[in-house]
C-alpha positions in Angstrom: 14.3 -5.7 -6.2 12.5 -2.6 -4.6 9.0 -2.2 -5.7 6.8 1.1 -5.3 2.9 1.3 -5.2 0.9 4.3 -5.0 -2.7 4.2 -3.8 -5.1 7.0 -4.1 -8.2 7.3 -1.4 -11.3 9.3 -1.0 -10.1 11.1 1.8 -7.0 11.6 4.0 -8.7 10.0 6.9 -9.4 6.8 5.0 -5.6 7.1 3.7 -4.3 7.4 7.1 -6.4 4.4 8.2 -5.1 2.4 5.4 -1.5 3.5 6.7 -1.9 2.7 10.1 -3.0 -1.0 9.3 0.0 -1.4 7.3 2.2 -0.6 10.4 1.3 -4.0 11.9 0.4 -5.8 8.7 1.3 -9.6 9.0 1.5 -10.3 5.0 5.0 -8.7 4.4 7.4 -5.9 5.6 6.5 -2.7 3.6 7.5 1.1 4.2 4.3 3.1 3.7 4.0 7.1 3.9 1.6 9.7 2.8 2.5 10.8 -0.8 1.6 13.7 -3.0 -0.9 15.2 -0.5 -2.6 13.3 2.3 -5.0 11.4 0.1 -2.2 9.1 -1.3 -0.1 6.5 0.1 3.2 5.2 -1.5 4.5 1.7 -0.3 7.9 0.4 -1.1 9.0 -3.4 -0.3 11.5 -5.8 -1.6 10.6 -8.3 -4.2 12.7 -11.0 -5.4 11.6 -10.6 -9.2 10.7 -14.7 -9.1 7.1 -16.0 -9.6 4.0 -14.1 -8.7 4.2 -10.9 -6.5 1.8 -12.3 -3.5 2.6 -9.0 -1.8 1.4 -6.6 -4.4 -1.8 -8.8 -4.7 -2.4 -8.5 -1.0 -1.8 -4.9 -1.0 -4.5 -4.2 -3.7 -7.0 -6.4 -2.0 -6.2 -4.1 1.4 -6.5 -1.0 -0.3 -9.8 -2.3 -2.0 -11.3 -2.7 1.6 -10.7 1.1 1.9 -12.0 2.0 -1.6 -8.4 2.8 -2.7 -7.2 2.5 -6.2 -3.5 2.2 -7.5 -2.3 5.4 -9.0 
């Protein structure tokens, strides 16, 4: 199942830092791009739908390090 999450950041610069970190993110393979302006990032990844979604949890933690919030 393909999962999609969007995060909103305080500035375009912070959103780009978050985006750049995801390019070499060791937790899971994700696709990320700027979305709906330069202050939002949309992430898509595959989730098997079984059990807890650790990728989502790790993304939330990473986004919070950049003061991002799920939109």
